[in-house]
C-alpha positions as CSV (number, residue, x, y, z in Angstrom):
1,M,135.6,71.7,306.0
2,E,133.5,70.6,303.0
3,Q,134.6,67.4,301.2
4,L,133.2,65.8,298.1
5,R,131.6,62.5,299.0
6,L,130.0,60.1,296.5
7,D,127.1,57.9,297.4
8,D,125.6,54.6,296.3
9,Q,123.6,56.2,293.6
10,M,126.7,57.1,291.5
11,T,126.4,54.2,289.2
12,A,122.8,55.0,288.3
13,L,123.8,58.7,287.9
14,S,126.6,57.8,285.6
15,Q,124.3,55.7,283.4
16,A,121.8,58.6,283.1
17,A,124.7,61.0,282.5
18,G,126.0,58.8,279.7
19,T,122.7,58.9,277.9
20,S,122.5,62.7,278.3
21,M,126.1,63.1,277.1
22,L,125.6,61.2,274.0
23,E,122.5,63.3,273.2
24,L,124.6,66.4,273.6
25,V,127.3,65.0,271.3
26,R,124.7,64.3,268.6
27,E,123.4,67.9,268.9
28,L,126.8,69.5,268.7
29,Y,128.2,67.2,266.0
30,P,126.9,69.0,262.9
31,I,128.3,72.4,263.9
32,M,131.2,73.7,261.7
33,R,133.8,74.4,264.4
34,S,137.3,75.7,264.2
35,I,139.8,77.4,266.5
36,T,137.9,80.7,265.9
37,G,134.5,81.8,264.5
38,P,130.8,81.4,264.8
39,G,130.7,77.6,265.1
40,L,132.9,77.8,268.2
41,R,130.7,80.4,269.7
42,A,127.5,78.4,268.9
43,T,129.1,75.5,270.7
44,V,129.9,77.3,273.9
45,R,126.4,78.9,273.9
46,R,124.9,75.5,273.9
47,L,127.2,74.4,276.7
48,S,126.2,77.5,278.7
49,A,122.7,76.1,278.8
50,V,124.1,73.2,280.9
51,V,126.1,75.4,283.2
52,P,126.7,79.2,282.9
53,L,130.1,79.8,281.2
54,N,132.2,82.9,281.4
55,I,133.2,83.9,277.9
56,T,136.4,85.7,277.0
57,E,137.2,86.9,273.5
58,V,140.9,87.3,272.8
59,P,141.5,89.7,269.8
60,T,143.4,88.7,266.7
61,G,147.0,89.6,266.9
62,T,147.3,89.1,270.7
63,R,150.7,87.6,271.6
64,V,150.4,84.5,273.8
65,F,153.9,83.5,274.6
66,D,155.6,82.4,271.3
67,W,152.3,82.4,269.4
68,T,149.9,85.0,268.0
69,V,146.1,84.7,267.9
70,P,145.3,84.3,264.2
71,D,142.6,85.9,262.0
72,E,139.1,84.7,262.6
73,W,137.9,82.2,260.0
74,R,134.3,82.2,258.7
75,I,132.9,80.0,256.0
76,E,129.6,79.9,254.1
77,E,130.0,77.2,251.5
78,A,132.6,75.0,249.8
79,Y,132.4,72.5,246.9
80,I,133.9,71.2,243.7
81,E,131.7,71.1,240.6
82,N,132.4,69.4,237.3
83,E,131.5,70.6,233.8
84,S,128.1,68.8,234.1
85,G,127.2,70.7,237.2
86,Q,127.7,67.7,239.5
87,R,129.1,68.6,242.9
88,F,131.7,66.8,244.9
89,A,133.1,67.4,248.4
90,D,130.2,69.7,249.3
91,M,130.5,71.1,252.8
92,R,126.7,70.9,253.1
93,D,127.0,67.1,253.1
94,C,129.9,66.9,255.6
95,N,131.8,69.8,257.1
96,L,135.1,67.8,257.0
97,H,135.0,68.1,253.2
98,V,136.8,71.5,253.3
99,V,140.2,71.8,254.8
100,N,139.6,73.8,258.0
101,Y,140.8,77.4,257.7
102,S,141.0,77.3,253.9
103,I,141.4,80.7,252.2
104,P,138.7,81.9,249.8
105,V,138.9,80.4,246.4
106,E,136.9,80.5,243.2
107,M,138.6,79.2,240.1
108,T,138.5,76.5,237.4
109,L,141.2,73.9,237.3
110,T,142.0,70.7,235.5
111,L,141.9,67.5,237.5
112,S,145.7,67.3,237.5
113,E,145.9,70.9,238.8
114,L,143.3,70.1,241.5
115,R,144.8,66.9,242.8
116,P,147.5,68.5,245.0
117,H,144.6,70.1,246.9
118,L,142.6,66.9,247.4
119,H,143.1,64.6,250.5
120,S,141.8,61.1,251.2
121,V,142.5,58.0,253.3
122,P,143.4,55.2,250.9
123,E,143.3,52.5,253.5
124,H,139.7,53.4,254.3
125,P,138.3,54.3,250.9
126,D,134.8,55.4,252.2
127,W,136.0,57.7,255.0
128,V,136.5,61.5,254.7
129,P,139.7,62.7,256.5
130,Y,140.0,65.8,258.7
131,R,142.7,68.3,257.6
132,T,143.6,71.8,258.8
133,S,145.6,74.8,257.6
134,Y,145.5,77.0,260.7
135,Y,148.8,78.8,260.5
136,Q,149.6,78.5,256.8
137,R,147.5,80.2,254.1
138,D,146.3,77.3,251.9
139,W,143.1,75.6,250.7
140,G,141.9,72.1,250.0
141,F,139.2,69.5,250.1
142,C,138.8,66.1,251.7
143,L,136.8,63.3,250.2
144,A,136.5,59.6,250.2
145,D,139.3,57.9,248.4
146,R,136.8,55.8,246.4
147,Q,135.3,59.0,245.1
148,L,138.7,60.6,244.5
149,R,139.8,57.7,242.3
150,S,136.5,57.9,240.3
151,L,136.8,61.5,239.3
152,P,137.0,61.8,235.5
153,E,139.5,63.9,233.6
154,G,138.2,67.4,232.8
155,R,137.8,70.8,234.3
156,Y,136.5,71.5,237.8
157,R,135.1,74.7,239.3
158,V,136.4,75.1,242.8
159,V,134.4,77.3,245.3
160,I,135.4,78.2,248.9
161,R,133.4,81.1,250.2
162,S,135.4,81.9,253.4
163,T,136.9,84.9,255.1
164,L,140.0,85.4,257.2
165,A,139.9,88.7,258.9
166,P,140.6,90.3,262.3
167,G,138.3,88.9,265.0
168,S,138.8,87.0,268.2
169,L,139.4,83.7,269.8
170,T,136.7,82.4,272.1
171,L,137.6,81.0,275.6
172,A,134.9,79.6,277.9
173,E,135.2,78.6,281.6
174,Y,133.1,77.7,284.6
175,L,134.3,78.1,288.2
176,H,132.7,76.0,290.9
177,R,133.7,77.6,294.2
178,G,134.7,75.3,297.0
179,A,135.6,75.9,300.7
180,I,139.2,76.8,299.7
181,E,140.6,78.8,296.8
182,D,143.0,76.0,295.6
183,E,141.7,74.7,292.3
184,I,141.3,71.5,290.3
185,L,141.6,72.3,286.6
186,V,139.5,70.4,284.0
187,F,140.3,71.1,280.3
188,A,138.5,70.0,277.1
189,H,139.2,71.3,273.6
190,D,136.2,72.3,271.7
191,C,137.4,73.3,268.2
192,H,137.0,70.3,266.0
193,P,134.2,70.1,263.5
194,S,132.1,66.9,263.2
195,L,134.4,64.6,265.3
196,A,132.5,62.9,268.1
197,N,135.2,61.1,270.1
198,D,137.8,63.8,269.4
199,N,136.7,66.3,270.8
200,L,133.0,66.1,271.7
201,S,133.2,63.2,274.1
202,G,135.6,65.2,276.4
203,V,133.5,68.3,276.1
204,A,130.4,66.4,277.1
205,V,132.0,64.6,280.0
206,A,133.5,67.9,281.3
207,I,130.3,69.9,281.1
208,H,128.3,67.1,282.9
209,L,130.9,67.0,285.6
210,A,130.5,70.7,286.1
211,A,126.7,70.3,286.3
212,F,127.2,67.6,288.9
213,L,129.5,69.6,291.0
214,R,127.1,72.5,291.1
215,T,124.9,70.3,293.3
216,R,127.7,69.4,295.7
217,K,129.8,71.1,298.3
218,T,133.5,70.6,297.8
219,R,136.7,71.4,299.5
220,Y,138.5,72.4,296.3
221,S,137.3,74.9,293.8
222,Y,137.0,73.5,290.3
223,R,137.8,75.4,287.1
224,F,136.4,73.9,283.8
225,L,138.0,75.3,280.6
226,F,136.6,74.8,277.1
227,C,139.1,76.2,274.6
228,P,140.5,75.5,271.1
229,T,143.4,73.1,271.2
230,T,146.9,74.6,271.6
231,I,146.2,78.3,270.8
232,G,143.3,78.3,273.3
233,S,145.2,76.8,276.2
234,L,148.2,79.0,275.5
235,A,146.0,82.1,275.4
236,W,144.3,81.2,278.7
237,L,147.7,80.5,280.3
238,A,149.2,83.7,279.1
239,M,146.2,85.8,280.4
240,N,146.2,84.0,283.8
241,E,149.9,83.4,284.4
242,A,150.0,85.4,287.7
243,N,147.3,83.2,289.2
244,L,148.4,79.7,288.2
245,G,149.7,78.9,291.7
246,R,146.2,78.2,292.8
247,I,146.0,75.1,290.5
248,R,146.8,72.1,292.6
249,H,145.7,69.3,290.2
250,G,144.5,69.1,286.6
251,L,143.0,66.7,284.1
252,V,142.8,67.0,280.3
253,L,139.8,65.1,278.9
254,S,139.2,63.7,275.4
255,L,138.5,60.5,273.5
256,L,136.3,59.1,276.3
257,G,133.4,57.6,274.3
258,D,134.9,54.6,272.4
259,S,135.0,51.0,273.6
260,G,138.7,51.1,274.6
261,P,139.8,50.9,278.3
262,L,140.4,54.0,280.3
263,Q,143.9,55.3,280.0
264,Y,145.7,57.8,282.3
265,K,148.7,59.7,281.0
266,R,151.0,60.9,283.8
267,S,152.4,64.4,284.2
268,P,156.1,64.8,283.4
269,T,157.4,63.8,286.9
270,G,154.9,61.0,287.1
271,D,154.5,61.4,290.9
272,R,152.2,64.3,291.4
273,P,149.1,63.7,293.6
274,I,146.9,63.8,290.5
275,D,149.0,61.0,289.0
276,R,148.8,58.8,292.1
277,A,145.1,59.5,292.8
278,A,144.0,58.9,289.2
279,W,145.9,55.6,288.8
280,Y,144.9,54.4,292.3
281,V,141.2,54.9,291.4
282,L,141.5,53.5,287.9
283,H,143.4,50.3,288.6
284,R,141.3,49.5,291.7
285,E,137.8,50.4,290.4
286,F,138.0,50.2,286.6
287,P,139.5,46.9,285.6
288,G,141.6,46.9,282.5
289,S,142.6,50.6,282.8
290,Q,146.0,51.4,281.5
291,L,148.8,53.8,282.6
292,R,150.9,55.8,280.1
293,E,154.0,57.7,280.7
294,F,154.3,61.3,279.8
295,A,155.4,62.3,276.3
296,P,155.4,65.9,274.9
297,W,152.8,64.9,272.4
298,G,149.0,64.5,272.5
299,Y,146.6,67.2,273.7
300,D,146.9,70.3,275.8
301,E,148.6,68.6,278.7
302,R,151.8,69.4,276.9
303,Q,151.0,73.2,277.3
304,F,150.0,72.9,280.9
305,C,153.1,70.8,281.7
306,S,155.6,72.8,279.7
307,P,158.7,73.7,281.8
308,G,157.9,77.4,282.2
309,I,154.3,76.5,283.4
310,N,154.8,73.2,285.1
311,L,151.3,72.5,286.3
312,P,150.4,69.1,287.8
313,V,148.1,68.0,284.9
314,G,147.5,64.5,283.6
315,R,145.3,63.3,280.8
316,L,142.4,60.8,280.8
317,T,141.3,59.2,277.5
318,R,140.2,55.8,276.2
319,T,142.0,54.9,273.0
320,P,144.6,57.7,272.6
321,N,144.8,60.0,269.6
322,G,146.1,58.4,266.4
323,E,145.7,54.9,267.8
324,F,142.2,54.1,266.5
325,D,141.4,53.8,262.8
326,E,138.5,56.3,262.9
327,Y,140.7,59.1,264.4
328,H,140.4,62.4,262.4
329,T,138.0,60.9,259.9
330,S,134.3,61.0,259.2
331,A,134.0,57.6,260.9
332,D,134.5,59.4,264.2
333,N,130.8,60.0,264.4
334,P,128.3,59.6,267.3
335,D,127.7,56.0,266.4
336,L,131.3,55.3,267.5
337,L,130.4,56.3,271.1
338,S,128.3,54.6,273.7
339,P,126.5,56.0,276.7
340,T,128.1,53.3,278.8
341,S,131.6,54.4,277.9
342,L,130.8,58.1,278.5
343,G,129.1,57.4,281.8
344,E,132.0,55.3,283.0
345,A,134.4,58.1,282.1
346,W,132.3,60.6,284.0
347,L,132.2,58.3,287.0
348,A,136.0,57.8,286.9
349,C,136.5,61.5,287.0
350,A,134.1,61.9,289.9
351,K,136.0,59.3,291.9
352,I,139.3,60.9,291.1
353,F,138.0,64.2,292.4
354,E,136.7,62.4,295.5
355,A,140.2,61.0,296.1
356,L,141.8,64.4,295.7
357,E,139.3,65.9,298.0
358,A,140.0,63.3,300.7
359,D,143.8,63.5,300.4
360,R,144.9,65.5,303.4
361,C,147.2,64.9,306.4
362,Y,145.7,64.3,309.8
363,V,147.0,64.1,313.4
364,N,145.8,61.4,315.8
365,L,144.6,63.2,318.9
366,S,144.8,60.1,321.0
367,P,148.1,58.5,319.8
368,K,149.2,56.5,322.8
369,G,147.8,53.1,322.1
370,E,144.6,52.3,320.3
371,P,141.7,54.6,321.4
372,Q,138.6,52.9,322.6
373,L,136.2,53.1,319.6
374,G,133.3,51.4,321.3
375,R,132.7,53.9,324.1
376,R,132.7,56.7,321.5
377,G,129.9,55.0,319.7
378,L,131.9,54.4,316.5
379,Y,131.0,50.7,316.3
380,Q,127.3,51.5,316.6
381,A,127.7,54.2,313.9
382,M,128.7,51.4,311.6
383,G,125.7,49.3,312.3
384,G,123.8,50.2,309.2
385,Y,126.6,49.0,306.9
386,R,127.3,45.5,305.6
387,D,131.0,45.9,305.5
388,I,131.5,46.7,309.2
389,A,134.8,44.9,309.6
390,E,136.3,46.8,306.6
391,R,135.1,50.1,308.0
392,Q,136.6,49.3,311.4
393,L,139.8,48.4,309.7
394,A,139.7,51.7,307.8
395,M,139.4,53.6,311.1
396,L,142.4,51.7,312.6
397,W,144.5,52.5,309.5
398,M,143.7,56.2,309.8
399,L,144.5,56.3,313.5
400,N,147.7,54.3,313.1
401,Q,149.1,56.3,310.2
402,S,147.9,59.8,311.0
403,N,151.1,61.4,312.2
404,G,150.7,64.8,310.6
405,N,152.9,63.9,307.6
406,T,151.1,60.9,306.0
407,S,148.2,61.8,303.7
408,V,145.0,59.8,303.1
409,L,146.3,58.8,299.7
410,N,149.5,57.5,301.2
411,I,147.4,55.4,303.6
412,A,145.2,54.2,300.8
413,E,148.2,53.0,298.8
414,R,149.7,51.2,301.8
415,S,146.5,49.6,303.0
416,N,145.1,48.9,299.6
417,M,141.7,50.2,300.8
418,P,139.3,52.4,298.9
419,I,139.9,56.1,299.4
420,G,136.2,56.7,299.8
421,L,136.1,54.2,302.7
422,L,139.1,55.9,304.4
423,A,137.4,59.3,303.9
424,D,134.3,58.0,305.6
425,A,136.4,56.7,308.5
426,T,138.2,60.1,308.7
427,L,134.9,62.0,309.0
428,A,133.7,59.7,311.8
429,L,137.0,60.0,313.6
430,E,137.0,63.8,313.3
431,K,133.5,64.0,314.8
432,A,134.7,61.8,317.7
433,D,137.6,64.2,318.2
434,L,140.2,61.5,317.5
435,L,141.6,63.1,314.3
436,S,142.4,66.7,313.3
437,P,143.4,67.9,309.9
438,V,146.8,69.5,309.5
439,Q,146.2,73.0,308.4
440,P,148.0,74.0,305.2
441,V,150.4,76.9,305.1
442,A,148.4,80.1,304.3
443,K,148.7,81.0,300.6
444,P,148.3,84.5,299.1
445,V,144.8,85.3,298.0
446,Y,144.5,86.1,294.3
447,K,141.8,88.1,292.6
448,W,140.7,85.9,289.7
């Protein structure tokens, strides 16, 4: 059966991928995105040039569990203009200037009347905040606090040329088919305007992982989802509820381009294979990585892990949401990201996938004593490697522990050996007819 195996070129590949990902972030950054509308569609069209995405439009008014898909939001321009014709908070300069999902407005107000609709970040006087009004009809502008405090008294013309009308919510996905129909789910939210770390870093890492897997044969199938946060994941879950049993593992990706350490957030139980595999890879191979316990707050992991859905989904970030100063401000721009951080995050995901692919139970077919490896040519097969002793030890661990109930991940945790090395040993022992995989119980085949 096929199994994802990584090679010695992965570090170089991750470096090249990091550069490509940052270029993609810079390209997508200026687009005015929201949870619906043309900017979201333009974004997934660009992603479709990397891998072909299947697009689903969910109509306004569709019930998705306890939520309803809202009206579609479109916007042409937004600005504030004083009596001298000088413009402030012009969306053409920065698309964070207008509160996302603002209703259409055209009126003249005094400064005191306008102030309740103006938002800033006093502790960072030159940054523009990001604010939304998705589910409450309202309007507003965001601007640097230094500019807000300098506005003179007088009357101001306020213009927001937007529409809120029936339309649809755009979902995009890519399915890489493996040898089996069980799936690994990868999710990235794609709805934020001009925010590079949140959300474009996760989008860039996910789409480049999808492109990489297109060139590889895998055991698992991989489903990549690009959806607006909350309402998008809820809509996808509601539409696909009957088929969720095929998802064996999942990762939510975001905030992967800053200089902070990689951080893995566990699923609610904390002991799913994705939790164990992700942390085993991170703490062994990415020094300084951190482990966070589950909390029902953050990104869409809380939808996938809600009690009525209960999928085995964790989250990979660097500095988590709300814990870095630039979060949800204009300072979260492409200059905050580095190709090194993006590439390392990409490599970490690939290694986590490798661990999940390798994690199976095997049976030792020659269990009475230690089988003679030399006469089967297994020592000679290791001759081209510098770490012959470690590879031999990996074979011995696999033979000793393969009782049909102990998985490769269990063996890795006990032996403290790299899962990739144990996977190599497993393949060699299978070819020598010393190990046989335990066949999983047959599952129903879904039409997805």
